[in-house]
Every structure is written in structure tokens, then in C-alpha cells.
C-alpha positions in Angstrom: 0.0 0.0 0.0 1.4 3.4 -1.0 2.0 6.0 1.7 2.8 8.8 -0.6 0.9 12.0 0.0 -1.7 13.1 -2.5 -0.5 15.8 -4.8 -1.6 19.4 -4.3 -2.8 21.9 -6.9 -3.1 25.6 -7.2 -0.8 28.4 -8.2 -3.5 30.6 -9.7 -2.9 34.4 -9.9 -5.5 37.1 -10.4 -4.4 39.3 -13.4 -3.3 42.8 -12.3 -1.0 45.5 -13.7 1.6 47.2 -11.6 0.6 50.4 -9.9 0.4 52.2 -6.6 -1.4 50.3 -3.9 -4.7 48.9 -5.2 -4.4 51.0 -8.4 -3.5 49.5 -11.8 -1.0 50.9 -14.2 -3.6 53.0 -16.1 -5.1 54.5 -12.9 -1.6 55.2 -11.6 -0.6 57.0 -14.8 -3.8 59.0 -14.6 -3.1 60.1 -11.0 0.4 61.4 -12.0 -0.9 63.1 -15.1 -3.7 64.7 -13.2 -1.4 66.0 -10.5 0.9 67.6 -13.0 -1.9 69.2 -14.9 -3.6 70.5 -11.8 -0.3 71.9 -10.6 0.3 73.7 -13.9 -3.3 75.1 -13.9 -3.0 76.3 -10.3 0.1 78.2 -11.2 -1.3 79.8 -14.3 -5.1 80.1 -13.8 -5.5 80.2 -10.1 -6.8 77.9 -7.3 -10.5 77.7 -8.3 -9.7 76.5 -11.8 -7.3 73.9 -10.4 -9.9 72.7 -7.9 -12.5 72.2 -10.7 -9.9 70.3 -12.8 -9.0 68.2 -9.8 -12.6 67.1 -9.4 -12.8 66.3 -13.2 -9.8 64.0 -12.8 -10.9 62.5 -9.5 -14.4 61.4 -10.5 -13.4 58.9 -13.3 -10.4 57.8 -11.3 -12.7 57.0 -8.3 -15.1 55.1 -10.6 -12.3 53.0 -12.0 -10.4 52.3 -8.8 -12.5 52.6 -5.6 -13.5 49.0 -4.6 -17.0 48.2 -3.6 -17.4 44.6 -2.5 -14.5 43.6 -4.7 -15.6 45.5 -7.8 -14.8 49.0 -9.0 -17.3 51.7 -8.1 -17.9 52.4 -11.8 -18.9 48.8 -12.4 -21.3 48.8 -9.5 -23.0 52.0 -10.7 -23.1 50.8 -14.3 -24.8 47.6 -13.2 -27.4 49.5 -11.2 -28.0 52.0 -14.0 -28.3 49.2 -16.6 -30.8 47.3 -14.4 -32.9 50.5 -13.9 -32.9 51.2 -17.6 -34.0 47.7 -18.5 -36.7 47.8 -15.8 -38.1 51.1 -17.1 -38.2 49.8 -20.6 -39.6 46.4 -19.4 -36.6 44.7 -20.8 -36.6 42.4 -17.8 -39.8 40.7 -19.0 -40.0 38.1 -21.7 -43.3 36.8 -23.2 -44.1 34.5 -26.1 -47.1 32.7 -27.5 -50.4 33.6 -29.1 -51.2 36.4 -26.6 -48.1 38.5 -27.4 -47.2 40.8 -30.2 -44.8 38.3 -31.7 -45.9 36.6 -34.9 -47.0 32.9 -34.6 -44.0 31.8 -36.8 -41.6 33.2 -34.2 -42.2 30.3 -31.9 -40.5 30.5 -28.5 -37.0 31.6 -29.2 -34.4 31.9 -26.5 -34.5 35.2 -24.6 -32.0 37.9 -24.1 -28.4 37.4 -25.1 -29.2 34.1 -26.9 -32.0 35.5 -29.0 -30.1 35.6 -32.3 -28.4 32.2 -32.2 -29.4 29.4 -34.5 -28.4 25.8 -35.0 -26.2 24.5 -37.9 -25.2 20.9 -38.6 -22.0 19.2 -39.8 -20.7 15.6 -39.9 -17.3 14.9 -38.3 -14.7 12.4 -39.3 -16.2 9.7 -37.1 -19.6 10.1 -38.9 -21.2 11.8 -35.9 -23.8 14.5 -36.7 -22.6 17.6 -34.8 -24.8 20.4 -33.8 -23.2 23.9 -34.0 -24.7 26.9 -32.3 -24.0 29.9 -34.5 -24.0 33.6 -33.3 -24.2 35.7 -36.5 -23.4 39.1 -35.0 -20.1 37.9 -33.5 -19.4 35.2 -36.1 -18.9 32.7 -33.3 -19.5 28.9 -33.6 -20.0 26.6 -30.6 -19.8 22.8 -30.6 -21.0 21.0 -27.5 -19.6 17.7 -26.3 -21.4 15.5 -23.8 -19.3 13.4 -21.4 -20.4 10.4 -19.5 -17.9 11.2 -16.8 -16.4 8.5 -14.7 -17.0 9.0 -10.9 -14.1 9.0 -8.5 -15.7 6.6 -6.1 -13.7 3.4 -5.4 -11.1 4.7 -7.8 -7.4 4.5 -6.9 -5.7 7.8 -6.2 -3.1 7.2 -9.0 -6.0 6.9 -11.5 -7.5 10.2 -10.3 -4.1 11.9 -10.5 -3.7 10.7 -14.1 -7.2 12.1 -14.8 -6.2 15.5 -13.4 -3.0 15.5 -15.4 -5.0 14.6 -18.5 -7.4 17.5 -17.8 -4.4 19.8 -17.4 -3.2 18.6 -20.8 -6.7 19.3 -22.3 -6.6 22.9 -21.0 -3.1 23.3 -22.4 -4.3 22.0 -25.7 -7.0 24.6 -25.9 -4.4 27.4 -26.1 -3.0 25.8 -29.2 -6.3 25.3 -30.9 -6.7 27.5 -33.9 -9.6 30.0 -33.6 -10.7 28.8 -30.2 -12.1 31.8 -28.2 -13.2 30.0 -25.0 -14.5 26.8 -23.5 -17.2 26.2 -20.9 -17.5 23.0 -18.9 -20.9 22.6 -17.4 -21.8 20.0 -14.7 -25.6 19.7 -14.7 -27.3 17.8 -12.0 -31.0 17.1 -11.2 -33.1 14.6 -9.3 -33.6 11.3 -11.2 -37.1 11.0 -12.6 -36.7 7.2 -12.6 -38.2 6.9 -16.1 -35.1 5.3 -17.7 -34.8 2.8 -14.9 -38.5 1.9 -15.1 -38.3 1.6 -18.9 -35.3 -0.7 -18.7 -37.0 -2.8 -16.0 -40.2 -3.2 -18.0 -38.3 -4.0 -21.2 -36.1 -6.7 -19.6 -38.6 -8.2 -17.1 -39.2 -11.9 -17.7 -42.7 -13.2 -16.9 -41.0 -16.4 -15.8 -38.9 -14.6 -13.1 -39.5 -15.8 -9.5 -42.1 -13.7 -7.6 -39.5 -12.7 -5.0 -37.1 -11.4 -7.7 -39.9 -9.4 -9.3 -41.0 -7.9 -5.9 -37.4 -6.9 -5.1 -36.9 -5.3 -8.5 -40.2 -3.5 -8.3 -39.3 -2.0 -5.0 -35.9 -0.9 -6.4 -37.7 0.8 -9.3 -39.9 2.7 -6.8 -37.3 3.7 -4.3 -34.0 4.1 -6.2 -34.9 7.4 -7.9 -35.5 9.2 -4.6 -31.8 8.7 -3.7 -30.2 9.1 -7.1 -29.6 11.9 -9.6 -29.4 12.6 -13.3 -25.9 13.9 -14.0 -24.6 15.4 -17.3 -21.3 17.0 -18.2 -21.1 19.3 -21.2 -18.0 20.9 -22.8 -18.9 23.8 -25.1 -16.1 25.0 -27.4 -16.5 28.3 -29.1 -14.6 29.3 -32.2 -14.2 32.5 -34.1 -15.0 32.0 -37.8 -12.5 34.6 -39.1 -9.7 32.9 -37.2 -10.5 29.4 -38.4 -10.5 30.0 -42.2 -9.3 32.9 -44.4 -12.9 33.8 -45.4 -14.5 33.8 -42.0 -18.0 34.4 -43.5 -17.8 31.1 -45.4 -20.0 29.1 -43.1 -19.4 25.7 -44.8 -15.6 26.1 -44.6 -15.8 27.0 -40.9 -18.0 24.0 -40.2 -15.6 21.7 -42.1 -12.7 23.0 -40.0 -14.6 22.6 -36.8 -15.5 19.0 -37.7 -11.8 18.3 -38.3 -10.8 19.5 -34.8 -13.6 18.0 -32.7 -12.5 14.3 -32.7 -9.0 15.2 -31.4 -10.4 17.3 -28.5 -12.9 14.5 -27.7 -10.1 12.0 -27.4 -8.2 14.3 -25.1 -11.2 14.5 -22.8 -11.5 10.7 -22.6 -8.0 10.7 -21.1 -9.2 13.2 -18.5 -11.8 10.9 -17.0 -14.5 12.1 -19.3 -15.7 8.5 -20.0 -17.6 8.3 -23.3 -17.4 11.6 -25.1 -19.6 12.4 -28.1 -20.9 15.6 -29.7 -24.4 16.7 -29.0 -26.5 16.4 -32.2 -28.7 19.3 -33.6 -31.8 17.5 -32.4 -30.6 17.2 -28.8 -29.4 20.8 -28.3 -32.8 22.4 -28.1 -33.9 19.9 -25.4 -30.9 20.8 -23.3 -31.9 24.5 -23.4 -35.6 23.8 -23.0 -35.1 21.8 -19.8 -33.0 24.6 -18.3 -35.8 27.1 -18.9 -38.6 24.8 -18.1 -37.5 22.1 -15.6 -40.9 20.4 -15.7 -40.2 19.1 -19.2 -37.3 17.0 -17.9 -39.5 14.0 -17.1 -41.0 14.2 -20.6 -37.7 14.3 -22.5 -36.2 11.7 -20.2 -39.1 9.3 -20.9 -38.8 9.9 -24.6 -35.1 9.2 -24.5 -35.6 6.0 -22.5 -38.2 4.8 -25.0 -35.9 5.5 -27.9 -38.2 8.1 -29.4 -36.6 11.1 -31.2 -37.1 14.5 -29.7 -38.8 16.7 -32.2 -38.0 20.2 -31.0 -36.7 23.0 -33.0 -34.2 25.6 -31.8 -36.9 28.3 -32.2 -39.0 26.4 -29.6 -36.2 26.0 -27.0 -37.0 29.1 -25.1 -39.5 29.7 -22.2 -43.1 30.8 -22.6 -42.4 33.6 -20.1 -39.5 34.8 -18.1 -39.0 37.7 -15.7 -35.7 39.0 -14.3 -35.5 40.6 -10.8 -32.6 42.2 -9.0 -31.5 38.9 -7.4 -33.3 36.1 -9.2 -34.7 35.0 -12.6 -38.1 33.4 -12.9 -38.8 31.3 -16.0 -41.7 28.9 -16.8 -41.7 26.2 -14.1 -38.7 27.3 -12.1 -36.9 30.3 -10.5 -33.1 30.5 -10.6 -30.3 32.3 -8.9 -26.7 32.5 -10.2 -23.5 33.2 -8.3 -20.1 34.0 -9.7 -16.7 33.2 -8.1 -14.9 36.3 -6.8 -12.1 34.4 -5.0 -10.5 31.1 -5.9 -9.4 28.7 -3.2 -6.5 30.2 -1.3 -3.2 28.4 -1.4 -2.9 24.8 -2.6 -5.8 22.3 -2.7 -6.5 18.7 -3.4 -8.1 17.3 -6.6 -11.5 16.9 -4.9 -11.8 20.6 -3.7 -14.9 21.2 -5.8 -16.6 18.0 -5.0 -19.1 19.5 -2.4 -20.2 22.1 -5.0 -20.4 19.6 -7.9 -22.3 16.9 -6.1 -26.1 16.7 -6.6 -28.2 18.3 -3.8 -31.9 17.4 -3.0 -32.8 21.1 -2.3 -32.6 22.1 -6.0 -34.7 21.2 -9.0 -31.6 21.7 -11.1 -28.0 22.9 -10.4 -25.4 23.8 -12.9 -21.7 24.6 -12.1 -19.9 26.2 -15.1 -16.2 26.5 -15.4 -15.4 29.1 -18.1 -12.0 29.1 -19.6 -10.2 31.7 -21.8 -7.0 30.1 -23.0 -3.9 32.0 -24.1 -1.9 30.9 -27.1 1.8 30.1 -26.4 3.2 33.5 -27.3 0.5 35.3 -25.2 1.1 32.9 -22.3 4.7 33.9 -22.2 3.8 37.6 -22.1 1.1 37.1 -19.5 3.4 35.2 -17.1 6.3 37.6 -17.5 4.0 40.6 -16.8 2.5 38.8 -13.7 6.0 38.1 -12.4 7.1 41.7 -12.9 3.9 43.0 -11.3 4.3 40.7 -8.3 7.9 41.7 -7.7 7.0 45.4 -8.0 4.1 45.1 -5.6 6.1 43.2 -3.0 9.0 45.7 -3.1 6.9 48.8 -3.4 5.8 49.0 0.2 7.8 50.1 3.2 9.2 47.7 5.8 9.4 43.9 5.4 7.7 42.0 2.6 4.6 40.2 3.9 4.3 36.4 3.6 1.3 36.7 1.3 3.3 39.0 -1.1 6.2 36.4 -1.1 3.7 33.7 -1.9 2.4 35.6 -4.9 5.9 36.3 -6.1 6.8 32.6 -5.8 3.6 31.6 -7.7 4.2 34.0 -10.5 7.8 32.9 -10.9 6.8 29.3 -10.9 4.2 29.9 -13.6 6.8 31.7 -15.7 9.2 28.7 -15.4 6.4 26.3 -16.3 5.4 28.2 -19.3 9.0 28.4 -20.5 9.0 24.6 -20.2 6.0 24.3 -22.4 3.0 24.6 -20.1 -0.2 26.5 -21.0 -1.9 29.5 -19.3 -5.7 29.8 -19.1 -7.9 32.4 -17.4 -10.8 30.8 -15.7 -14.0 31.7 -13.9 -16.7 29.7 -12.1 -20.4 30.3 -12.0 -23.2 28.4 -10.2 -26.9 28.4 -11.1 -29.5 26.7 -8.9 -33.2 26.3 -9.9 -36.0 25.8 -7.4 -39.7 25.1 -8.1 -41.1 27.6 -5.5 -39.9 31.2 -5.0 -40.3 30.7 -1.2 -37.3 28.3 -1.3 -34.9 31.0 -2.7 -33.4 32.1 0.6 -32.9 28.5 1.7 -31.2 27.7 -1.6 -29.0 30.8 -1.2 -27.9 29.5 2.3 -27.1 26.1 0.9 -25.0 27.5 -1.9 -23.1 29.7 0.6 -22.3 26.6 2.7 -21.2 24.5 -0.4 -19.0 27.4 -1.6 -17.3 27.6 1.8 -16.7 23.9 1.8 -15.1 24.2 -1.7 -13.0 27.1 -0.4 -14.6 29.5 -2.9 -15.8 33.1 -2.4 -19.1 33.4 -4.2 -21.2 36.5 -4.9 -24.7 36.6 -6.3 -25.0 38.2 -9.7 -27.3 41.1 -8.7 -28.6 43.1 -11.6 -27.8 40.7 -14.4 -29.3 37.4 -13.4 -30.7 36.6 -16.9 -27.3 37.0 -18.6 -25.6 35.1 -15.8 -28.2 32.3 -16.2 -27.3 32.0 -19.9 -23.6 31.9 -19.1 -24.0 28.6 -17.2 -25.8 27.0 -20.1 -23.7 24.8 -22.5 -24.4 27.2 -25.4 -21.1 29.0 -25.7 -22.0 32.4 -24.3 -18.7 34.0 -23.4 -19.1 37.2 -21.3 -15.9 38.9 -22.4 -17.0 38.8 -26.1 -19.8 41.2 -25.2 -18.0 43.5 -22.8 -17.8 47.2 -23.7 -14.1 47.5 -22.5 -11.6 45.0 -23.8 -9.9 42.8 -21.1 -6.5 44.5 -21.7 -8.0 47.8 -20.8 -9.8 46.5 -17.7 -6.6 44.9 -16.5 -4.9 48.3 -16.5 -7.5 49.9 -14.3 
């Protein structure tokens, strides 16, 4: 029996540019420029003009740098203003059907940020029909892989370690994938309806079986679903058409290139403990979205799948009949959801099962989705990112007076280690984590919030509810390839400087 200690993981660093105190490089430069300009104006135009100019400089600087609950003041104010504007224009409400102003041919399209998406189809090299979600405005294409992930129960530690290493290799591969803009791994859990088990039992039951065996199996069929769950893992890979082929508007050429790359990524996921990995077909994608917006349909679709019946649902019918966003929740058809975002990763080093409490099914929720959102860097960009992080960490550690704190030393060591690993061929990936839970009754929201806070603490995460943009956050945790940074007003490079 091996007595070696289980390996530890970590070494993540929040991107930040060098600056004075909590200020980034851009804010620091603005401070010095403002001081110089104010000083010149005070010497030439007098004190009142200098005071007015100082206020002009101070207001945008405060909006960009003053932290409120971990976010800049400007972001908080923009979120509140955006929510108020949507509420006044009734943009927080969504209605479809015969009693609305929409034409009957419009069906029930997905709401909000997913409204303009549509489904395309292509066949890969393994003769699998692959559904591709196309976003015309951004020219983005998303292919979704479904993993029948192997559980870690009764699995030797060495096997789990190999899975983790394989998953690290998969993330490193993403950085080298041509045209890949981001990836989303969604772990979707819900109570088991029992329809598949019952269908299998009825199909295989022999009339000549002993009465005792039939009684035992009948009791299993009745009781097992209450203690089990329906688990699904999706990996959504989003590509930019203009980066895949020379003519990015040539949809057929883009789909052909995506079909060429999908089998290789699927094979990499298999080595990561993904079990059987297969692309989601065009006919299955609408059902995945429909169940998220209308959890009550889960039993219907599960029964159809168990009976081997095709699911006849178009992408234009995948949305809810009605949805309404509030400040802290999102009500849609037969469920009400809340979404949290990670504001702090686990501190220090952790074991491979650190996220297990958050990923495991929970009986308090109708559905729960945990989404890990990755933004990979290509090898050249990874080198620049780690060098900049190492320089920033050293500057921050040496910039204060007195001795260097232990936390600053740890950040410097982590940045230098990342720089060495990238030089040796490792990849660099930005990541975020979001959690969406759905309950059947709005009165259960506060209880659900308390449960998620406990699960987040057990997973060593700092979670914050997505106030003011619950509908968009809900869409982010769906396996449909919605990448928030592709829709941000300010580029990531500019936000990092603030």
C-alpha cells in the first residue's frame, strides 16, 4: 500500500497590472498626469480652476479604482443603472405565445443574449452529426460535447491523479487550438425521474422470473430514484470563424474545419476521465436549453429518450413561454433560478477533490449547474502574461515600506513558478466559475442561497450573487457558448490596466 501524500494543486494568480497600492497601471498614470496638470493650472489660472480640474480628474479615477465589494465603483454604478434602464423599458420581462405581439411563426426563441443564435449541422470524421450553435453578430460557432464522466468513487488515487493530469493537458491543448475563443465545462445535476430505470425494468422483465425477484426489482424501481440523480457534463467549445479560415464568413468552410478538430479534442477529454465523449446532435441541443428554462419538461424528455423516441424540438422552440428577471433572481416557466459568480479562488494549494461539495447533486434544488469558463492563451501570449505577472508581483512586493509580507512572497513565488512552467511548455488559461440553482417555488430561494453559501465555503470558494444581471448570468451557465468577455464594452486588456 502506497503511503505517498496526495498531490496538491493551485498556483493561480489574479491578473493585475503594476501600480500604486490597489491602483493598476492605467489608474496610476492617470493620477500622476492629473497631479501635473492640476499643478500647472494652479500656477497659471488660479486655485479655483485647479480645484475644478482636480474634481474632473478625481471622479473617473474613483469610478475605476475605488473598490465596492471587490468591484470598482464604476462597475457597481453601471450595473445598477443598466438594471434601472431595463426595468423602465420592461426589458426584464419576456413573453411569447399567441397572446403576445410576436408573430406565430416566431415560436418560442431563447431570450436575451441568446435570441439571435441558431443551429447548424455538420458531420465529423467519425460520422457523428454535430450540432453547432451559430451567433451571426459575433461570427462565433459553438460545438457541444457530452461526457459520461467516470466517478471518483472506489477509484485508486493514482488513476485520479492521471485524470487530473490529463485534464491539465486538455486545458493546455485549448491554447494551441486555432480559432478557439473560449470553453465552458458545465456540470448539470437534477433529481432522477426514474423513467429510464423503469423503462429498462419493463423491457427486460421476464414473466417467468421468480415472484421474489420481481418484488425486489419492483421495490428498487420505486425507491431508487429518490436517492439518485441525473448527471450530465457538457463541454462547449466556441470558435471565431474569421480565425479558423481565411474567409470567416464562409459558413461551410468554418463548419468543415470545426468537424476536423472535434474528434481530437474529444479523445483528449477521454484521457481526462470524461468517459464516453460524443458531440451533441442538432436535435438534442434544443432539449438541453428547454429543460433549463422549463425544468418540468425534464421528465417528458427523459421518458422519450428512455423509450428510444426522437425528440422533435426546433431551436426556435427551445425558449421559455415567459421569463422575468428581478434584481437577485430569474423566474422562467416552471422554475426560479439564482446565479452566483466566483470572486475568490481557493487560497493556497488544494487537493483534486476541492470542488466535490459544489459539484455533487443536492436534493434542495430542481436543477443545479456549475460552469467553469476558460479563456486560453496561445503560447506567445502565455509567455507575455506570465512575465507581466511576475514583474507585477515583484514590483508590488518591493513597493511597500518595511518587510515583505508572507502573502506577497507567496504571490511572487507563484508568479515565478508559472513563468518557469510556461518556459518549459505549459499553458496558461484564465478561468471563472459560476453556479446556477433552480427551485420550483420562490419561497425556497433564501434556503437555496444559504445552501450554496455553505457549499461554496466547503469548496474554499468566495461566491457572490450576480445582482442586476441574473438573466445573462443564467445564460452563461448553459452549454451554449455564451462568453461574457465577447460582449464587454471595454476589452480585457483595458480593464486589467485599471
